[in-house]
N, CA, C and O of each residue as an XYZ file, in Angstrom:
640
protein
N      62.196    -60.239     69.165
C      61.983    -58.813     69.004
C      63.094    -58.010     69.671
O      63.603    -57.049     69.095
N      63.476    -58.412     70.905
C      64.538    -57.706     71.616
C      65.852    -57.867     70.865
O      66.623    -56.914     70.756
N      66.117    -59.072     70.344
C      67.347    -59.335     69.588
C      67.407    -58.449     68.340
O      68.463    -57.906     68.018
N      66.292    -58.303     67.646
C      66.227    -57.474     66.442
C      66.487    -56.007     66.802
O      67.189    -55.309     66.070
N      65.932    -55.539     67.912
C      66.139    -54.166     68.370
C      67.606    -53.938     68.701
O      68.152    -52.885     68.373
N      68.259    -54.911     69.351
C      69.673    -54.788     69.690
C      70.527    -54.708     68.433
O      71.479    -53.929     68.381
N      70.200    -55.499     67.427
C      70.957    -55.486     66.167
C      70.795    -54.138     65.470
O      71.775    -53.566     64.993
N      69.567    -53.628     65.409
C      69.311    -52.319     64.778
C      70.061    -51.231     65.540
O      70.674    -50.350     64.937
N      70.009    -51.298     66.874
C      70.710    -50.300     67.696
C      72.221    -50.367     67.442
O      72.864    -49.333     67.268
N      72.780    -51.564     67.419
C      74.222    -51.733     67.202
C      74.627    -51.220     65.827
O      75.646    -50.542     65.697
N      73.855    -51.530     64.817
C      74.152    -51.044     63.460
C      74.040    -49.524     63.378
O      74.866    -48.870     62.741
N      73.026    -48.969     64.017
C      72.850    -47.512     64.033
C      74.019    -46.841     64.733
O      74.547    -45.842     64.245
N      74.421    -47.378     65.860
C      75.552    -46.823     66.609
C      76.829    -46.899     65.781
O      77.602    -45.941     65.742
N      77.052    -48.027     65.122
C      78.243    -48.197     64.281
C      78.230    -47.198     63.127
O      79.265    -46.620     62.796
N      77.080    -46.995     62.522
C      76.953    -46.036     61.425
C      77.242    -44.623     61.910
O      77.976    -43.882     61.257
N      76.677    -44.244     63.042
C      76.911    -42.907     63.595
C      78.387    -42.712     63.918
O      78.959    -41.670     63.599
N      79.003    -43.700     64.545
C      80.424    -43.599     64.882
C      81.293    -43.492     63.635
O      82.252    -42.720     63.613
N      80.971    -44.249     62.609
C      81.774    -44.171     61.391
C      81.592    -42.825     60.689
O      82.543    -42.305     60.105
N      80.402    -42.262     60.736
C      80.168    -40.933     60.150
C      80.937    -39.867     60.932
O      81.509    -38.952     60.339
N      80.951    -39.985     62.263
C      81.695    -39.028     63.087
C      83.190    -39.139     62.802
O      83.880    -38.125     62.703
N      83.692    -40.370     62.670
C      85.102    -40.580     62.366
C      85.462    -39.968     61.007
O      86.507    -39.331     60.872
N      84.616    -40.157     60.017
C      84.860    -39.595     58.680
C      84.875    -38.072     58.739
O      85.720    -37.438     58.108
N      83.960    -37.486     59.483
C      83.910    -36.025     59.606
C      85.170    -35.502     60.290
O      85.743    -34.506     59.849
N      85.605    -36.159     61.355
C      86.816    -35.741     62.053
C      88.045    -35.913     61.176
O      88.946    -35.075     61.210
N      88.099    -36.969     60.401
C      89.241    -37.215     59.512
C      89.341    -36.124     58.463
O      90.446    -35.733     58.086
N      88.210    -35.626     57.984
C      88.230    -34.554     56.997
C      88.738    -33.256     57.611
O      89.390    -32.468     56.926
N      88.453    -33.017     58.890
C      88.868    -31.790     59.554
C      90.327    -31.829     59.974
O      90.953    -30.776     60.102
N      90.888    -33.016     60.191
C      92.240    -33.150     60.702
C      93.252    -32.717     59.643
O      93.228    -33.202     58.511
N      94.139    -31.801     60.023
C      95.207    -31.385     59.135
C      96.294    -32.437     59.130
O      96.571    -33.063     60.153
N      96.901    -32.626     57.989
C      97.999    -33.569     57.895
C      99.229    -32.986     58.584
O      99.897    -33.677     59.354
N      99.530    -31.717     58.308
C     100.702    -31.068     58.888
C     100.236    -29.859     59.700
O      99.730    -28.882     59.147
N     100.412    -29.939     60.989
C     100.020    -28.839     61.860
C     101.048    -27.710     61.764
O     102.238    -27.964     61.581
N     100.592    -26.484     61.884
C     101.473    -25.328     61.884
C     101.912    -25.055     63.312
O     101.084    -24.822     64.193
N     103.210    -25.085     63.533
C     103.720    -24.787     64.862
C     103.687    -23.275     65.084
O     103.713    -22.495     64.132
N     103.630    -22.883     66.332
C     103.661    -21.455     66.659
C     104.982    -20.848     66.205
O     105.035    -19.694     65.778
N     106.059    -21.648     66.302
C     107.375    -21.168     65.869
C     107.384    -20.841     64.374
O     107.886    -19.793     63.970
N     106.826    -21.743     63.550
C     106.765    -21.491     62.108
C     105.903    -20.279     61.813
O     106.287    -19.420     61.019
N     104.747    -20.202     62.444
C     103.863    -19.053     62.247
C     104.611    -17.755     62.555
O     104.554    -16.801     61.779
N     105.310    -17.723     63.685
C     106.036    -16.518     64.088
C     107.158    -16.176     63.115
O     107.382    -15.005     62.809
N     107.871    -17.207     62.623
C     108.955    -16.960     61.658
C     108.423    -16.320     60.379
O     109.006    -15.361     59.874
N     107.321    -16.847     59.856
C     106.767    -16.306     58.612
C     106.170    -14.920     58.852
O     106.335    -14.025     58.023
N     105.492    -14.739     59.954
C     104.941    -13.415     60.274
C     106.071    -12.386     60.375
O     105.931    -11.258     59.903
N     107.186    -12.779     60.991
C     108.329    -11.876     61.120
C     108.941    -11.587     59.745
O     109.253    -10.436     59.437
N     109.114    -12.623     58.921
C     109.681    -12.440     57.580
C     108.791    -11.526     56.742
O     109.288    -10.657     56.025
N     107.475    -11.723     56.833
C     106.531    -10.868     56.125
C     106.688     -9.415     56.586
O     106.704     -8.497     55.767
N     106.802     -9.220     57.880
C     106.953     -7.873     58.436
C     108.255     -7.211     57.966
O     108.260     -6.036     57.598
N     109.353     -7.966     57.980
C     110.640     -7.428     57.514
C     110.592     -7.055     56.039
O     111.091     -6.008     55.627
N     109.973     -7.948     55.245
C     109.890     -7.693     53.806
C     109.096     -6.428     53.520
O     109.515     -5.593     52.719
N     107.944     -6.289     54.177
C     107.115     -5.131     53.859
C     107.543     -3.860     54.582
O     107.117     -2.768     54.206
N     108.368     -3.981     55.601
C     109.014     -2.782     56.154
C     109.958     -2.225     55.099
O     109.983     -1.019     54.854
N     110.741     -3.111     54.471
C     111.632     -2.691     53.381
C     110.820     -2.110     52.227
O     111.205     -1.095     51.646
N     109.698     -2.751     51.894
C     108.830     -2.250     50.821
C     108.336     -0.842     51.150
O     108.443      0.067     50.327
N     107.795     -0.666     52.358
C     107.237      0.631     52.736
C     108.297      1.717     52.820
O     107.996      2.892     52.606
N     109.541      1.339     53.131
C     110.654      2.298     53.167
C     111.266      2.480     51.788
O     112.157      3.309     51.599
N     110.788      1.705     50.828
C     111.283      1.702     49.457
C     112.771      1.356     49.395
O     113.535      1.943     48.629
N     113.156      0.392     50.221
C     114.517     -0.126     50.278
C     114.584     -1.332     49.336
O     114.403     -2.475     49.755
N     114.843     -1.057     48.079
C     114.806     -2.098     47.047
C     115.819     -3.210     47.315
O     115.516     -4.379     47.079
N     117.001     -2.876     47.797
C     118.036     -3.884     48.040
C     117.571     -4.911     49.072
O     117.674     -6.115     48.838
N     117.064     -4.444     50.208
C     116.580     -5.348     51.258
C     115.342     -6.103     50.788
O     115.211     -7.305     51.020
N     114.438     -5.392     50.128
C     113.207     -6.014     49.628
C     113.529     -7.130     48.640
O     113.002     -8.236     48.762
N     114.383     -6.851     47.672
C     114.716     -7.825     46.629
C     115.417     -9.046     47.212
O     115.252    -10.149     46.689
N     116.181     -8.882     48.263
C     116.896    -10.002     48.896
C     115.937    -11.003     49.544
O     116.345    -12.112     49.890
N     114.685    -10.626     49.710
C     113.688    -11.511     50.322
C     113.114    -12.532     49.326
O     112.275    -13.353     49.696
N     113.567    -12.481     48.059
C     113.025    -13.338     47.005
C     114.133    -14.185     46.378
O     115.277    -13.745     46.266
N     113.777    -15.405     45.972
C     114.723    -16.260     45.250
C     114.842    -15.754     43.815
O     113.926    -15.119     43.292
N     115.971    -16.039     43.193
C     116.174    -15.579     41.816
C     115.352    -16.358     40.802
O     115.202    -15.921     39.660
N     114.811    -17.521     41.210
C     113.928    -18.271     40.309
C     112.453    -17.935     40.589
O     111.556    -18.717     40.279
N     112.232    -16.781     41.170
C     110.892    -16.311     41.526
C     109.924    -16.421     40.351
O     110.246    -16.067     39.216
N     108.738    -16.920     40.657
C     107.614    -16.857     39.716
C     106.510    -16.090     40.423
O     106.089    -16.459     41.519
N     106.043    -15.019     39.791
C     105.024    -14.147     40.372
C     103.797    -14.218     39.463
O     103.840    -13.797     38.307
N     102.717    -14.749     39.998
C     101.472    -14.879     39.243
C     100.507    -13.816     39.746
O     100.246    -13.710     40.944
N      99.984    -13.036     38.818
C      99.029    -11.999     39.182
C      97.788    -12.156     38.305
O      97.888    -12.314     37.088
N      96.618    -12.108     38.945
C      95.384    -12.365     38.201
C      95.214    -11.431     37.015
O      94.701    -11.845     35.975
N      95.628    -10.199     37.149
C      95.436     -9.267     36.037
C      96.718     -8.993     35.257
O      96.740     -8.123     34.386
N      97.798     -9.738     35.566
C      99.056     -9.523     34.867
C      99.723    -10.795     34.380
O     100.720    -10.736     33.661
N      99.189    -11.934     34.759
C      99.761    -13.205     34.325
C     101.017    -13.554     35.090
O     101.217    -13.094     36.215
N     101.870    -14.370     34.480
C     103.133    -14.783     35.067
C     104.170    -13.696     34.797
O     104.383    -13.291     33.654
N     104.807    -13.234     35.867
C     105.782    -12.149     35.754
C     107.136    -12.674     36.230
O     107.225    -13.303     37.285
N     108.174    -12.418     35.462
C     109.516    -12.915     35.783
C     110.167    -12.078     36.887
O     109.743    -10.958     37.172
N     111.189    -12.639     37.488
C     111.975    -11.959     38.523
C     112.442    -10.589     38.025
O     112.269     -9.574     38.699
N     113.038    -10.585     36.831
C     113.581     -9.339     36.269
C     112.482     -8.276     36.135
O     112.670     -7.130     36.542
N     111.354     -8.656     35.572
C     110.253     -7.707     35.376
C     109.661     -7.253     36.703
O     109.332     -6.078     36.869
N     109.526     -8.173     37.643
C     108.989     -7.823     38.968
C     109.813     -6.698     39.573
O     109.254     -5.714     40.057
N     111.137     -6.831     39.551
C     111.962     -5.834     40.230
C     112.204     -4.583     39.406
O     112.521     -3.533     39.965
N     112.063     -4.668     38.099
C     112.030     -3.440     37.288
C     110.782     -2.637     37.655
O     110.840     -1.416     37.805
N     109.646     -3.341     37.798
C     108.400     -2.672     38.179
C     108.499     -2.044     39.563
O     108.080     -0.903     39.757
N     109.054     -2.783     40.532
C     109.193     -2.225     41.882
C     110.153     -1.045     41.888
O     109.904     -0.048     42.567
N     111.232     -1.143     41.153
C     112.194     -0.043     41.079
C     111.513      1.219     40.551
O     111.690      2.302     41.108
N     110.741      1.080     39.484
C     110.004      2.225     38.931
C     108.971      2.738     39.921
O     108.798      3.947     40.075
N     108.288      1.822     40.590
C     107.276      2.209     41.567
C     107.899      2.984     42.716
O     107.327      3.972     43.176
N     109.065      2.550     43.188
C     109.721      3.215     44.311
C     110.182      4.623     43.939
O     110.349      5.468     44.819
N     110.387      4.886     42.656
C     110.789      6.218     42.197
C     109.591      7.152     42.022
O     109.760      8.362     41.867
N     108.403      6.599     42.046
C     107.174      7.358     41.822
C     106.871      8.286     42.993
O     107.268      8.026     44.128
N     106.166      9.368     42.698
C     105.747     10.286     43.764
C     104.551      9.732     44.539
O     104.277     10.179     45.652
N     103.836      8.761     43.959
C     102.698      8.130     44.633
C     103.215      7.034     45.551
O     103.223      5.862     45.175
N     103.641      7.399     46.735
C     104.268      6.449     47.661
C     103.293      5.363     48.081
O     102.334      5.618     48.810
N     103.551      4.142     47.609
C     102.719      2.986     47.915
C     103.116      2.422     49.270
O     104.302      2.282     49.568
N     102.117      2.098     50.092
C     102.354      1.570     51.430
C     101.490      0.339     51.627
O     100.316      0.334     51.259
N     102.071     -0.710     52.209
C     101.358     -1.970     52.413
C     101.142     -2.231     53.891
O     102.003     -1.954     54.726
N      99.956     -2.777     54.195
C      99.627     -3.176     55.564
C      98.895     -4.514     55.497
O      97.952     -4.677     54.722
N      99.335     -5.465     56.312
C      98.668     -6.762     56.411
C      97.363     -6.563     57.171
O      97.346     -5.905     58.211
N      96.276     -7.124     56.661
C      94.984     -7.038     57.347
C      95.040     -7.932     58.583
O      95.293     -9.133     58.490
N      94.801     -7.324     59.730
C      94.876     -8.033     61.009
C      93.949     -9.257     61.003
O      92.787     -9.177     60.603
N      94.494    -10.381     61.455
C      93.721    -11.617     61.562
C      93.629    -12.415     60.280
O      93.016    -13.483     60.272
N      94.224    -11.931     59.180
C      94.092    -12.636     57.901
C      95.231    -13.613     57.623
O      95.126    -14.434     56.711
N      96.307    -13.540     58.387
C      97.491    -14.349     58.100
C      97.272    -15.823     58.429
O      96.860    -16.173     59.535
N      97.555    -16.678     57.451
C      97.571    -18.131     57.633
C      98.954    -18.622     57.231
O      99.546    -18.122     56.274
N      99.461    -19.595     57.964
C     100.756    -20.198     57.642
C     100.580    -21.712     57.677
O      99.988    -22.270     58.602
N     101.112    -22.362     56.639
C     101.027    -23.815     56.532
C     102.401    -24.350     56.133
O     103.031    -23.811     55.223
N     102.871    -25.400     56.799
C     104.197    -25.942     56.464
C     104.203    -26.684     55.130
O     103.197    -27.256     54.712
N     105.348    -26.658     54.483
C     105.607    -27.490     53.303
C     106.818    -28.348     53.664
O     107.924    -27.839     53.840
N     106.595    -29.634     53.768
C     107.636    -30.566     54.203
C     108.908    -30.425     53.365
O     108.859    -30.402     52.135
N     110.033    -30.334     54.048
C     111.365    -30.286     53.434
C     111.543    -29.118     52.458
O     112.408    -29.178     51.584
N     110.750    -28.073     52.592
C     110.885    -26.923     51.697
C     110.730    -25.608     52.455
O     111.644    -24.784     52.458
N     109.579    -25.405     53.099
C     109.336    -24.124     53.732
C     107.916    -23.984     54.219
O     107.444    -24.764     55.047
N     107.235    -22.971     53.691
C     105.888    -22.692     54.187
C     105.067    -21.940     53.150
O     105.592    -21.292     52.245
N     103.761    -22.056     53.323
C     102.792    -21.289     52.538
C     102.279    -20.177     53.440
O     101.912    -20.420     54.590
N     102.254    -18.972     52.918
C     101.659    -17.832     53.624
C     100.460    -17.372     52.807
O     100.572    -17.136     51.604
N      99.320    -17.248     53.463
C      98.100    -16.774     52.820
C      97.586    -15.601     53.642
O      97.634    -15.623     54.872
N      97.099    -14.589     52.961
C      96.563    -13.459     53.713
C      95.886    -12.436     52.824
O      95.693    -12.634     51.624
N      95.538    -11.349     53.456
C      94.921    -10.207     52.785
C      95.735     -8.989     53.193
O      96.093     -8.828     54.359
N      96.024     -8.132     52.213
C      96.737     -6.910     52.541
C      96.118     -5.714     51.837
O      95.430     -5.835     50.823
N      96.393     -4.551     52.422
C      95.900     -3.281     51.885
C      97.090     -2.487     51.364
O      98.159     -2.457     51.974
N      96.879     -1.854     50.237
C      97.875     -0.945     49.690
C      97.242      0.438     49.592
O      96.126      0.597     49.097
N      97.981      1.434     50.076
C      97.516      2.826     50.043
C      98.531      3.661     49.269
O      99.737      3.418     49.318
N      98.010      4.641     48.562
C      98.867      5.638     47.929
C      98.020      6.866     47.606
O      96.790      6.823     47.620
N      98.702      7.932     47.324
C      98.026      9.175     46.945
C      98.044      9.275     45.425
O      99.096      9.169     44.795
N      96.872      9.479     44.852
C      96.763      9.649     43.406
C      95.833     10.818     43.135
O      94.701     10.847     43.617
N      96.321     11.793     42.353
C      95.552     13.004     42.049
C      95.060     13.697     43.330
O      93.934     14.191     43.398
N      95.940     13.718     44.338
C      95.624     14.407     45.578
C      94.694     13.669     46.521
O      94.364     14.184     47.589
N      94.260     12.456     46.141
C      93.349     11.675     46.985
C      94.001     10.361     47.377
O      94.740      9.755     46.602
N      93.707      9.931     48.610
C      94.222      8.637     49.041
C      93.411      7.522     48.387
O      92.181      7.523     48.427
N      94.120      6.575     47.787
C      93.516      5.398     47.179
C      93.856      4.191     48.054
O      94.981      4.070     48.539
N      92.891      3.307     48.251
C      93.087      2.114     49.057
C      92.597      0.906     48.277
O      91.485      0.905     47.751
N      93.430     -0.118     48.206
C      93.048     -1.372     47.568
C      93.313     -2.522     48.523
O      94.347     -2.552     49.189
N      92.392     -3.461     48.592
C      92.540     -4.638     49.441
C      92.599     -5.859     48.534
O      91.718     -6.068     47.700
N      93.650     -6.666     48.705
C      93.905     -7.784     47.813
C      94.300     -9.030     48.600
O      94.750     -8.940     49.742
N      94.126    -10.191     47.977
C      94.503    -11.466     48.577
C      95.843    -11.911     47.990
O      96.200    -11.552     46.868
N      96.568    -12.695     48.772
C      97.854    -13.198     48.287
C      98.159    -14.564     48.874
O      97.638    -14.953     49.920
N      99.022    -15.277     48.165
C      99.585    -16.534     48.618
C     101.064    -16.486     48.260
O     101.423    -16.203     47.117
N     101.914    -16.762     49.234
C     103.356    -16.761     48.982
C     103.935    -18.096     49.441
O     103.550    -18.638     50.477
N     104.857    -18.605     48.655
C     105.588    -19.818     49.017
C     106.969    -19.371     49.497
O     107.754    -18.791     48.747
N     107.235    -19.657     50.757
C     108.527    -19.319     51.366
C     109.415    -20.556     51.363
O     108.975    -21.653     51.707
N     110.664    -20.364     50.970
C     111.649    -21.439     50.978
C     112.686    -21.111     52.051
O     113.162    -19.980     52.152
N     113.025    -22.127     52.849
C     114.056    -21.923     53.872
C     115.303    -22.687     53.460
O     115.304    -23.915     53.385
N     116.378    -21.923     53.191
C     117.667    -22.512     52.803
C     118.728    -21.911     53.712
O     118.820    -20.692     53.856
N     119.526    -22.776     54.323
C     120.595    -22.303     55.219
C     120.071    -21.317     56.257
O     120.698    -20.296     56.538
N     118.919    -21.640     56.815
C     118.269    -20.835     57.864
C     117.772    -19.472     57.384
O     117.437    -18.618     58.205
N     117.720    -19.254     56.074
C     117.255    -17.978     55.520
C     115.940    -18.212     54.781
O     115.838    -19.114     53.950
N     114.939    -17.396     55.091
C     113.635    -17.468     54.424
C     113.618    -16.536     53.223
O     113.980    -15.365     53.331
N     113.193    -17.066     52.068
C     112.991    -16.270     50.859
C     111.721    -16.748     50.167
O     111.317    -17.902     50.307
N     111.110    -15.855     49.430
C     109.892    -16.186     48.683
C     110.278    -16.671     47.298
O     111.045    -16.023     46.585
N     109.727    -17.835     46.924
C     110.010    -18.389     45.599
C     108.819    -18.278     44.651
O     108.989    -18.295     43.432
N     107.615    -18.166     45.208
C     106.407    -18.056     44.388
C     105.443    -17.079     45.053
O     105.301    -17.047     46.275
N     104.787    -16.285     44.212
C     103.762    -15.354     44.695
C     102.532    -15.523     43.817
O     102.639    -15.602     42.593
N     101.376    -15.578     44.439
C     100.113    -15.524     43.716
C      99.356    -14.348     44.312
O      98.974    -14.365     45.482
N      99.145    -13.331     43.494
C      98.464    -12.119     43.927
C      97.143    -12.052     43.156
O      97.137    -12.078     41.925
N      96.018    -11.966     43.890
C      94.730    -12.071     43.211
C      93.643    -11.273     43.912
O      93.841    -10.705     44.986
N      92.491    -11.255     43.262
C      91.305    -10.532     43.741
C      91.505     -9.028     43.629
O      91.139     -8.263     44.522
N      92.099     -8.623     42.505
C      92.339     -7.186     42.262
C      91.097     -6.517     41.713
O      91.109     -5.315     41.448
């Protein structure tokens, strides 16, 4: 009887340990985000949207690769040329669009031998018909680092 109890206990303990190991393995990230990478992407995001908010098209456009693919849930796949024609027209508009990153929403994940993924939520404000309009949207950007320069190669803008 004691031997049977020991076997049941040992099997139960082994089962519990293996379940705990499986749970921990699922939680473990393959590639950890360093504070340095997080800070670099946060800084690049800030520089890009400072240019956006100042409507500095030259600086803003330089933050993107020429093979840019921009996916928007309500607009589909948009080419580099069309993206910057749209921004150019928008910057000429009297409805000055302003972007702000939602505090605490920024996530950064490394992409081996390429760059990083940036995920977050941002707010866009502008005046339309004399009233302030505010929209909150989600985004994912793929940053590529070439010759120590960060540029965005892919954008997914969604939840509009």
